[in-house]
N, C-alpha and C positions, 0 to 999 in steps of 0.2 A: 616391678611394680610401675605402672604408668599413671599419668594424670588422666582425669576424666572431666569432660565438659558436661555441665548439668543444666537444668531448666532455665536459669536466667538468660542463657544464650539463645534459647528458642525464639526465633523471629527477630533476634537482636542482630546477630552476625556482624559485629563491629570489625573484626578481622585483625586487631592489633596482635593477637596471639600468633597468627600466621606469619606476620612480618618479622617477629623476633625469634621464631623457632629455628635453631641452628641446624636441625636435621630434616626439616620439611616433613614432619610427621602429622601435621594438622590438615585435614581435608574438609572441604565444604560439602555439606549435605543439603537436602531440600530446605530444611528449616533451621539448621544450626551447623556448627562445626564439630568435628570428631577427631580424636587423637588416636593414631595407630599405635597400639601397645607393643607391637613388634619392632617399631622404629624409635619410639620415645626413649630418650636417654635420662629422663627424670631430672633435667636441669632446673626446672621451675621458672624459666623465663616467661612462659606463657601465663602462668598463674599471677606473676607480678604485674603484668600489664592489662589484665582483663578488666575492662571498665565496669562490668556488672558482677564481678566476683563469682563467676560460674565454674571456675576450674579448681579441682581438688586432687590431691594425691589419692589414689584409689582407696587406701586404708582410712582416709579421713572424710570420705563422702558422707554428708549428713544422711541419716536413716531415711528421711523422706525422699531423698534423691537417688537412692540405691538402684532403682530401675534403669537409670542412665548408664550404669556400669554394663549391663547386658545389652542395652541399645548400642553402646559404643562397640562392643565386641561383634554384634550382628552386622553393623555397618561395614566392618572390614572383612566379614565372611562372604559377603555378596560379590 
């Protein structure tokens, strides 16, 4: 189970999450950052430093933000 970055990150892209990730699993997209579920080790470091509280463990993504789970997966399929 990986972490998911949701809508508050869109157009924000502060980048603190990238700086603290110990396995470099966060990549920058056009409008926001994405977490590679195949590399993420579920440490939670990114969640703790996100200034806009956009990062959730996949099972805890709010219902209105669930489309971001699929968006994240598709980002890494390309």
